[in-house]
C-alpha angles and dihedrals in degrees: 000000000000119000093219125096106240127200091255089057095054121092103220111140112105094222092052092050094048091048091051094047091052102044110021132116107257126206128166146187134183104322098340131086127190123203117188139170136167111263103191092237133110096245135053120245124205142190131185124213131182124204121231118275105070111134099237145334092278091059093044093049093045093054092046090049090051092049091050091050092050092048091051089051093055101033093094092062097044125107109253129238101051138119115220134193119187114199116194122197120218119277141092113287132176124222090251093052094049092045090053092048093049093048091048091052093047091051093047090051092049089235099136120098115242117238094250095051097063 
């Protein structure tokens, strides 16, 4: 599976995002919230949101870029057929912290594929 984030894998239609925000499973950890719901498709789709409070555009874009990189790192071991929204609260986070938070949320949501299922 490719490590890039293709157009098919992005959640970008307004109606899909609103539907997910209203009826998704919601789990959170320190500064990061994950919303997920089955989408009935073969692939996962993902969107990244940041809450208000980031200092400037540079900081916002950096944190979104880090979240996308972390998602691409874990997308090969995720269960397929889900829509995801990651919501990050304002603050300064390192790559390692965000990676730990994302992995923790994916484990709590039982979204990782077991070794025997691959």
